[in-house]
C-alpha positions as CSV (number, residue, x, y, z in Angstrom):
1,M,0.0,0.0,0.0
2,S,1.0,3.6,-0.6
3,R,1.2,6.3,2.1
4,E,-1.9,8.0,0.7
5,E,-3.9,4.7,0.9
6,I,-2.9,4.1,4.5
7,I,-3.7,7.8,5.4
8,A,-7.2,7.4,3.8
9,A,-7.8,4.1,5.6
10,V,-6.8,5.6,8.9
11,Q,-9.2,8.6,8.4
12,K,-12.0,6.2,7.4
13,C,-11.4,4.1,10.5
14,A,-11.5,7.3,12.6
15,R,-14.8,8.4,11.1
16,E,-16.4,5.0,11.8
17,L,-15.2,5.0,15.4
18,G,-15.8,8.7,16.0
19,R,-12.3,8.9,17.6
20,T,-8.6,8.1,17.0
21,P,-8.2,4.4,16.3
22,T,-5.8,2.1,18.1
23,R,-3.5,-0.2,16.2
24,A,-5.7,-3.2,16.9
25,E,-8.8,-1.3,15.7
26,L,-7.0,-0.2,12.5
27,K,-6.1,-3.8,11.7
28,K,-9.6,-5.1,12.5
29,I,-11.5,-2.5,10.5
30,T,-9.1,-2.0,7.6
31,G,-6.8,-5.1,7.6
32,I,-3.7,-2.9,7.7
33,S,-1.1,-4.3,10.1
34,L,1.4,-2.4,12.2
35,G,4.2,-3.8,10.0
36,Q,2.7,-2.1,6.9
37,V,2.4,1.2,8.8
38,K,6.0,1.0,10.1
39,R,7.4,0.4,6.6
40,L,6.0,3.8,5.5
41,F,5.6,5.9,8.6
42,R,8.0,4.4,11.2
43,G,5.0,3.8,13.5
44,M,1.4,4.3,14.3
45,T,2.0,7.7,15.9
46,F,3.4,9.2,12.7
47,A,0.7,7.7,10.6
48,L,-2.0,9.3,12.8
49,R,-0.3,12.6,12.6
50,A,-0.1,12.4,8.8
51,A,-3.8,11.7,8.8
52,G,-4.4,14.8,10.9
53,L,-5.4,12.9,14.0
54,N,-4.2,13.3,17.6
55,P,-2.0,10.3,18.5
56,G,-2.6,10.6,22.2
57,G,-4.5,8.0,24.2
58,R,-4.1,4.4,25.3
59,G,-2.3,2.0,23.0
60,H,-0.2,4.7,21.2
61,L,3.5,5.1,21.6
62,I,4.6,8.5,22.9
63,P,7.6,9.7,20.8
64,T,10.9,9.8,22.7
65,E,11.3,13.4,21.9
66,D,7.9,14.4,23.4
67,L,8.6,12.2,26.5
68,L,12.1,13.5,27.3
69,L,11.3,17.2,26.5
70,D,8.3,17.0,28.9
71,W,10.5,15.6,31.6
72,A,13.0,18.4,31.0
73,R,10.2,21.0,31.1
74,V,9.2,19.7,34.5
75,A,12.8,19.8,35.7
76,R,13.2,23.4,34.6
77,K,9.9,24.4,36.3
78,M,10.9,22.7,39.6
79,G,14.5,23.9,39.5
80,K,15.7,20.3,40.1
81,L,15.5,16.8,38.6
82,P,12.0,15.5,39.5
83,A,11.4,12.4,41.5
84,M,9.0,9.9,39.9
85,N,6.0,10.9,42.0
86,R,6.7,14.6,41.5
87,Y,6.9,14.2,37.8
88,Q,3.6,12.4,37.7
89,Q,2.0,15.4,39.5
90,A,3.4,18.0,37.1
91,G,4.1,16.2,33.9
92,R,1.9,15.3,30.9
93,C,2.6,11.6,31.1
94,T,2.9,9.0,33.9
95,H,6.1,7.2,34.8
96,V,5.0,4.1,32.9
97,P,6.4,5.0,29.4
98,F,9.7,6.0,31.0
99,I,10.0,2.7,32.9
100,R,9.0,0.7,29.8
101,R,11.6,2.5,27.6
102,Y,14.5,2.8,30.0
103,G,13.9,0.2,32.7
104,S,14.4,2.5,35.6
105,W,13.5,6.1,36.6
106,V,17.1,6.8,37.7
107,V,18.5,6.6,34.2
108,V,16.1,9.1,32.7
109,P,18.5,12.1,33.3
110,E,21.3,10.4,31.3
111,A,18.8,9.4,28.6
112,F,17.9,13.1,28.3
113,E,21.6,14.1,28.2
114,R,22.2,11.7,25.3
115,F,19.1,12.9,23.5
116,A,20.1,16.6,23.8
117,R,23.6,15.8,22.5
118,E,22.2,13.8,19.6
119,K,19.7,16.5,18.6
120,H,22.3,19.3,19.2
121,I,19.9,21.2,21.6
122,E,22.4,21.5,24.5
123,G,22.3,25.3,24.4
124,K,18.5,25.4,24.8
125,W,18.6,23.1,27.9
126,K,21.8,24.2,29.6
127,D,20.1,24.6,33.0
128,V,18.6,21.1,32.9
129,L,21.9,19.5,31.7
130,A,23.7,21.3,34.5
131,M,21.3,19.6,37.0
132,V,22.1,16.2,35.3
133,A,25.8,16.8,35.5
134,A,25.5,17.8,39.2
135,R,23.5,14.7,40.0
136,K,26.1,12.5,38.3
137,E,29.0,14.2,40.1
138,S,27.2,13.9,43.4
139,G,26.4,10.3,42.9
140,L,30.0,9.4,41.8
141,R,31.4,11.3,44.8
142,K,29.1,9.4,47.2
143,R,29.9,6.0,45.7
144,V,33.7,6.7,45.7
145,M,33.8,8.0,49.3
146,R,31.7,5.1,50.5
147,V,34.1,2.7,48.9
148,V,37.0,4.6,50.4
149,D,35.4,4.4,53.8
150,E,34.5,0.7,53.6
151,T,37.7,-0.6,52.0
152,A,40.6,1.7,52.7
153,F,39.7,2.5,56.4
154,D,38.0,-0.7,57.5
155,N,40.0,-3.2,55.4
156,P,43.6,-2.0,55.1
157,V,45.5,-3.4,52.1
158,S,48.1,-5.2,54.3
159,G,49.0,-5.7,57.9
160,E,47.1,-6.2,61.1
161,V,45.8,-3.4,63.3
162,S,46.8,-4.3,66.8
163,N,45.7,-1.4,68.9
164,A,43.9,2.0,68.8
165,Q,47.1,3.9,68.0
166,D,47.9,1.6,65.0
167,A,44.3,2.0,63.9
168,A,44.5,5.8,64.0
169,Q,47.8,5.7,62.1
170,M,46.3,3.4,59.5
171,K,43.3,5.6,59.1
172,L,45.6,8.6,58.6
173,R,47.6,6.7,56.0
174,Y,44.5,6.0,54.0
175,S,42.9,9.5,54.5
176,R,40.9,11.2,51.9
177,R,43.7,13.7,51.3
178,N,45.6,11.0,49.6
179,F,42.7,9.9,47.4
180,L,43.3,10.4,43.7
181,R,40.0,11.5,42.1
182,D,41.0,10.6,38.6
183,R,41.6,6.9,39.4
184,A,39.2,4.0,39.7
185,V,38.6,2.4,43.1
186,A,38.8,-1.3,43.8
187,G,37.9,-3.4,46.8
188,P,40.2,-5.5,49.0
189,P,42.6,-8.0,47.2
190,L,41.3,-11.4,46.1
191,D,43.4,-14.5,45.6
192,L,42.0,-15.2,42.2
193,D,43.6,-15.3,38.7
194,V,40.6,-13.7,37.0
195,L,40.1,-10.8,39.4
196,A,42.8,-9.1,41.5
197,H,40.4,-7.1,43.8
198,E,36.8,-7.3,45.0
199,P,34.4,-5.4,42.7
200,A,33.6,-1.9,43.9
201,N,30.7,-1.3,41.5
202,E,28.1,-3.0,39.3
203,L,30.5,-3.4,36.3
204,G,32.8,-5.4,38.5
205,V,29.9,-7.7,39.4
206,V,29.1,-8.2,35.7
207,Y,32.7,-9.1,34.9
208,F,33.0,-11.5,37.8
209,F,29.7,-13.2,37.0
210,G,31.0,-13.7,33.5
211,T,34.0,-15.6,34.8
212,Q,31.8,-17.7,37.1
213,A,28.7,-18.2,35.0
214,Q,29.4,-21.8,34.0
215,R,30.3,-22.7,37.5
216,L,27.0,-21.3,38.7
217,G,25.1,-23.2,36.1
218,F,24.3,-20.4,33.7
219,R,24.7,-20.2,29.9
220,V,24.5,-16.5,28.9
221,L,22.4,-15.6,26.0
222,T,22.5,-11.7,25.9
223,F,23.7,-8.7,27.8
224,Q,21.8,-5.4,27.3
225,A,21.8,-1.8,28.4
226,V,18.2,-1.8,29.5
227,F,16.4,-3.7,32.3
228,P,16.9,-6.6,32.8
229,D,20.7,-6.6,32.2
230,C,21.0,-10.2,31.0
231,E,19.2,-13.3,29.8
232,A,20.6,-16.7,30.3
233,M,19.6,-20.4,30.2
234,R,19.8,-22.6,33.3
235,E,19.2,-26.3,33.8
236,V,16.3,-26.7,36.2
237,H,16.0,-30.4,35.9
238,K,18.3,-33.0,34.2
239,G,18.1,-32.2,30.5
240,K,15.5,-29.4,31.1
241,W,16.6,-25.8,30.6
242,Q,14.8,-22.5,31.1
243,R,15.4,-18.9,30.3
244,V,16.0,-16.6,33.2
245,R,16.1,-12.8,33.4
246,I,19.1,-11.4,35.4
247,E,19.7,-8.0,36.9
248,F,23.1,-7.1,38.1
249,E,23.6,-4.9,41.2
250,Y,26.6,-4.1,43.5
251,E,24.2,-4.5,46.5
252,S,20.9,-6.3,46.2
253,R,19.0,-3.4,47.8
254,N,19.9,-1.2,44.8
255,F,17.3,-3.1,42.8
256,K,14.6,-1.4,44.8
257,K,16.5,1.9,44.9
258,H,16.7,1.9,41.1
259,G,12.9,1.4,40.8
260,H,13.1,-1.9,38.8
261,K,9.9,-3.9,38.2
262,R,9.8,-7.0,40.5
263,D,8.0,-9.0,37.9
264,G,10.6,-8.2,35.2
265,C,13.4,-10.2,36.8
266,D,14.0,-13.7,38.0
267,V,17.5,-13.5,39.5
268,I,19.5,-10.7,41.1
269,V,23.3,-11.2,40.8
270,C,25.1,-9.0,43.3
271,W,28.3,-8.8,45.3
272,R,26.5,-8.4,48.6
273,H,23.0,-9.3,49.5
274,N,21.6,-6.7,51.9
275,W,17.9,-6.6,51.0
276,P,16.0,-8.6,53.7
277,E,12.7,-7.6,52.1
278,C,13.6,-9.0,48.7
279,P,10.5,-10.7,47.1
280,K,10.6,-14.5,47.4
281,S,9.9,-14.7,43.7
282,I,13.4,-13.3,42.9
283,E,16.4,-15.5,43.5
284,V,19.6,-13.7,44.8
285,V,23.0,-14.9,43.8
286,E,25.6,-13.3,46.3
287,L,29.0,-13.5,44.6
288,C,31.0,-12.7,47.6
289,K,30.1,-16.0,49.1
290,I,31.8,-17.7,46.2
291,V,35.2,-16.4,47.4
292,G,34.4,-16.9,51.1
293,R,33.7,-13.3,51.9
294,N,30.9,-12.4,54.3
C-alpha cells in the first residue's frame, strides 16, 4: 500500500469510530497491520499525525522526543530533577512509558543528556543539563567516598591493626587527602587469577559473574543496556533448561532503589545481599560467598 492509501484508511477508520483508532482497531477494520504502517511511517503515531489525528491515548507510543522534553520542562519548572512521584503530578505523562523504555527512573536524566547531545539542543537546555551533571557528580562522589570508607579504612591493604594507636595511624595513612579522584577504586585484594580485587561497582559484578557463570550453572544468551541486564539459560532439571532474566547490582537493595519492576526479573546477581525484604519470587546470587567473603 502507498502512504496515501494508509492515510485514507486511517481517516475512514476514525470516522467510523468517532475517535482516533488504536493499532488493533485499525487492523480489525481495515486489515492494515502495524508492520505495513511502520514500513512507510515508522510507527502508528506518525501515521495518525499524517492523517491529521491526535496520536494521544491508550495504545499509542509516545515519541521519545515528546517524552524527554516534557521531563526536561518539569525539571526546569521545579529547578531540580524531578522524583518519579513529583513528575507524575506536574508532567503530561505517567512514569510508565519511561520505565518501559528505560527500565528505571534513575537513568532518565542520562537518557535526556544523550538525547540533547544527539539533537544538538544542549544550548537550549543548559540549565537542565547542569542539573544532570551535578547529579552524576554527586552520585559518583558518594559512591567513591563510600568505597574509600569501607575498603581503605576498615580493610587496610596489608598488615594487622593491633591497637587503637595503630588504627589511628592506619586511618591517617588512607585518609581522603591521599585519594586520587582521577583513578578508579577497587575493593580488597582477592586470591584469584581472574580478578585481583573485590568489585567496587556494578560493572565489576558483571565481569566476575561472566568468569563464574558456567560454575554457577548459567549459559549467557545476551547482555543489554536496559532492564533486565542479562538473559541466560539454566538447567532446572536434568536435561531441562529454562530462560531466566538477570539484573546485576553491586548491592541487592539497589534493585529497589533503582525502581526496577519486580515481575521483570528472575535473578539478582550482586556482590553483597543486603535486602532482607527481597521478594521470594526473585532469587539472589551473592557472589562474595563464592570467594568466602561475608
